[in-house]
C-alpha positions in Angstrom: 64.3 126.7 80.2 61.3 125.1 78.5 58.0 126.9 79.1 56.6 123.5 80.2 58.8 123.6 83.3 56.9 125.9 85.7 57.7 124.4 89.1 60.2 126.3 91.1 62.2 125.1 94.1 60.9 126.6 97.4 61.3 126.0 101.1 58.3 123.8 101.3 57.7 120.1 100.4 56.3 119.9 96.9 54.0 117.0 98.0 52.7 117.7 101.6 53.5 121.4 101.9 55.6 121.2 105.1 58.0 124.0 105.6 61.7 123.4 106.6 62.4 123.7 110.3 64.5 122.0 113.0 62.5 118.8 112.7 62.0 118.8 108.9 64.9 118.8 106.5 64.0 119.3 102.8 66.0 117.6 100.0 66.2 118.6 96.4 65.0 116.4 93.6 68.4 115.1 92.5 67.4 115.0 88.8 66.1 118.5 88.2 66.6 120.5 91.5 63.2 122.2 90.8 61.4 121.0 93.9 62.1 119.7 97.4 60.7 116.9 99.5 60.6 116.2 103.2 60.8 112.4 102.8 61.1 109.6 100.3 57.4 108.9 100.7 56.5 112.4 99.6 58.8 112.2 96.7 57.1 108.9 95.5 53.6 110.4 96.0 54.5 113.4 94.0 56.2 111.6 91.2 53.3 111.4 88.8 52.7 115.1 89.0 56.4 116.1 88.8 57.7 113.5 86.3 57.2 115.5 83.1 58.7 118.8 84.4 61.5 116.8 86.0 62.4 115.0 82.8 62.5 118.2 80.7 64.6 120.1 83.2 67.0 117.1 83.7 67.6 117.0 80.0 68.3 120.7 79.9 70.8 120.4 82.8 72.5 117.5 81.0 72.8 119.6 77.8 74.3 122.5 79.8 76.9 120.2 81.1 77.5 118.4 77.8 77.9 121.5 75.7 80.1 123.4 78.2 83.6 123.9 76.7 86.0 121.8 78.7 89.1 123.5 80.1 91.3 121.2 78.0 91.5 117.6 76.8 91.4 114.6 79.1 95.2 114.2 79.1 95.5 117.5 81.0 98.8 119.4 81.4 102.3 118.0 81.7 103.1 118.0 85.4 106.6 119.3 84.7 106.2 122.1 82.2 102.5 122.7 82.8 101.8 123.0 79.1 98.7 121.2 77.7 99.5 117.8 76.3 98.9 117.7 72.5 96.3 115.3 71.0 98.7 113.7 68.4 98.4 110.0 67.8 100.3 107.5 65.6 98.8 105.5 62.7 97.4 103.0 65.3 95.6 105.7 67.2 98.0 105.6 70.1 99.1 108.8 71.8 102.6 109.7 70.6 103.1 113.2 72.2 103.5 112.0 75.8 104.1 108.9 77.9 102.5 107.4 81.0 105.0 106.7 83.8 103.9 103.8 86.0 106.3 104.8 88.8 104.3 108.0 89.6 101.2 107.6 87.4 102.0 110.8 85.5 101.6 111.5 81.8 104.7 113.4 80.9 105.1 115.2 77.6 107.8 114.3 75.0 109.4 117.7 75.5 110.2 117.1 79.1 111.3 113.5 78.5 113.6 114.8 75.7 115.1 117.5 78.0 115.9 114.8 80.6 117.5 112.6 78.0 119.8 115.4 76.9 121.1 115.5 80.5 121.7 111.7 80.4 119.2 111.3 83.3 118.2 107.7 83.6 115.3 108.3 86.0 111.7 109.5 85.6 111.7 113.2 84.9 109.0 113.8 87.6 109.6 111.5 90.6 113.2 110.5 89.8 112.5 106.7 90.1 114.9 104.6 88.0 113.3 103.4 84.8 112.7 99.6 84.6 115.5 97.8 82.9 113.3 94.9 81.6 109.7 93.9 81.0 109.5 92.1 84.4 110.3 95.3 86.3 107.9 97.3 84.2 105.1 94.8 84.9 105.9 95.0 88.6 105.5 98.8 88.5 102.2 98.5 86.7 100.9 95.9 89.1 101.7 98.3 92.0 99.6 100.9 90.3 96.8 98.4 89.9 96.9 97.7 93.6 96.7 101.4 94.2 93.5 101.6 92.2 95.1 103.6 89.4 92.4 103.7 86.6 95.0 103.8 83.8 96.8 100.7 85.1 93.5 98.9 85.6 92.4 99.6 82.0 95.8 98.7 80.5 96.8 95.7 82.7 93.6 94.1 83.9 91.2 95.0 81.1 93.9 94.8 78.4 95.1 91.4 79.4 91.6 90.0 79.6 90.8 91.4 76.2 93.9 89.7 74.7 92.9 86.4 76.3 89.4 86.7 74.8 87.7 87.2 78.1 85.6 90.1 76.9 83.1 90.1 79.8 85.9 90.4 82.4 87.6 93.1 80.2 84.3 95.0 80.2 84.0 94.8 84.0 87.6 96.1 84.6 87.1 98.9 82.0 83.9 99.9 83.8 85.8 99.9 87.1 88.5 102.3 85.6 85.7 104.5 84.2 84.2 104.8 87.7 87.6 106.0 88.9 87.6 108.8 86.4 89.4 107.5 83.4 87.9 109.1 80.3 89.5 106.7 77.9 87.7 103.9 79.7 84.4 105.7 79.0 85.4 105.9 75.4 86.1 102.2 75.3 82.9 101.3 77.1 81.0 103.2 74.4 82.5 101.0 71.7 81.8 97.8 73.8 78.2 98.7 74.1 77.9 99.7 70.5 79.4 96.5 69.2 78.1 94.2 72.0 81.7 93.2 73.0 81.7 91.7 76.5 78.2 93.1 77.2 74.8 93.2 75.5 74.5 95.7 72.7 73.0 99.0 73.9 73.2 102.1 71.8 71.8 104.4 74.6 74.4 103.3 77.0 77.1 103.7 74.3 76.0 107.3 73.9 75.9 107.9 77.6 79.6 106.8 77.9 80.6 108.9 75.0 78.9 111.9 76.7 80.7 111.2 79.9 84.0 111.0 78.0 83.2 114.2 76.1 82.3 116.1 79.3 85.7 114.9 80.7 87.5 116.5 77.7 87.8 113.5 75.3 87.8 115.0 71.8 87.4 111.7 70.0 84.3 110.9 72.0 83.0 114.3 71.2 83.5 113.6 67.5 81.5 110.4 67.8 78.6 112.3 69.3 78.7 114.8 66.5 78.7 112.2 63.8 75.7 110.4 65.5 73.8 113.7 65.7 74.5 114.3 62.0 73.2 110.9 61.0 70.0 111.6 62.9 69.6 115.1 61.3 70.6 117.0 64.5 72.9 119.3 62.7 72.7 122.1 65.2 73.9 119.8 68.0 76.4 118.2 65.6 78.0 121.6 64.9 78.2 122.4 68.6 80.2 119.1 69.2 82.5 119.8 66.3 83.2 123.4 67.4 84.0 122.2 71.0 86.4 119.6 69.6 88.0 122.1 67.3 88.6 124.5 70.2 90.4 121.5 71.9 92.9 121.4 69.0 91.3 118.3 67.3 92.2 118.7 63.6 89.5 116.2 62.4 86.8 118.4 63.9 88.0 121.3 61.6 87.6 119.0 58.6 84.1 118.0 59.6 83.2 121.7 60.3 84.4 122.5 56.7 81.9 119.9 55.4 79.2 121.4 57.6 80.0 124.9 56.3 79.7 123.6 52.7 76.3 122.1 53.5 75.1 125.3 55.1 74.9 124.0 58.7 77.4 126.5 60.1 77.9 130.1 59.3 81.1 131.7 57.9 81.6 133.7 61.1 81.2 130.5 63.3 83.6 128.6 61.1 86.2 131.3 61.2 85.9 131.7 64.9 86.4 127.9 65.3 89.5 128.0 63.1 91.0 130.7 65.2 90.3 128.9 68.4 91.7 125.6 66.9 95.0 127.3 66.0 95.2 128.9 69.5 94.7 125.5 71.1 97.4 124.0 68.9 99.8 126.8 69.6 99.2 126.5 73.3 100.7 123.0 73.2 104.0 124.0 71.6 107.4 124.5 73.1 111.0 124.4 71.9 111.6 121.1 73.7 108.6 119.4 72.2 109.6 120.6 68.7 113.1 119.2 69.3 111.7 115.9 70.5 109.7 115.6 67.3 112.8 116.1 65.3 114.7 113.5 67.4 112.3 110.7 68.3 115.1 108.2 68.8 116.3 110.1 71.9 112.9 109.5 73.6 113.8 105.8 73.9 115.3 104.9 77.3 117.8 102.5 75.6 119.4 105.5 73.8 120.8 106.7 77.1 123.5 103.9 77.0 124.6 104.9 73.5 
């Protein structure tokens, strides 16, 4: 903690000095948790004295949260095999190692989908709901998820459709709604919207905020964006921290950037080697025989192949 932060939380109001009792309930300053107040009035009266220490400690708390290694990536584990979902994407940046199922709102890995196809099962591997036979049935399923406040469906259906129609402001509002419901990809998209001024006024600070929220939630691509920004601003120590976290999540691009940082002298040999080992462990943790078989037989992942 910074030496400038000298205030410590106690059981007395930082403004008037009242002690907590049956009639007086003290509440923490929600930003820094350093001091307590008996009322909103006392908090306002003490603001000028407390503002500097509060700002310093709030920034420290934010960094503690930001640079804490997430348990995994934002996709989480497959609900069937309980193995972490890999971070692989196709040439268009779309996830190609798992598929969202609108019937149960589950992200199921290709390995489990492949295993169910081998058994000629024509239902969802998780909830056993029959797959939609046409686009109309698929849309109906997604609309039901929208009505249930499913953030993925809100982002894909409501925000996605408005974006295609050129209604960027409405797309922004729906993406923001999905982000509030906990969708990390929506935070990632909001960051780009704020950065480019698409559907909302351009605001770099808000873009960084949403990248931070996504990174805290385990989004490695958002983490990479933060690292690149830090590097551009000369914050190489923070840049390296972001890249190491992303590498430990199994994000291959982070390893490439760490190599550049190593060549430039921003990361030590020991740190780089440790990150490489952690990266390989993260990648290995996502492997299974079923997933490897699915990668060799991508056509079998298509529902239509069941009728062949």
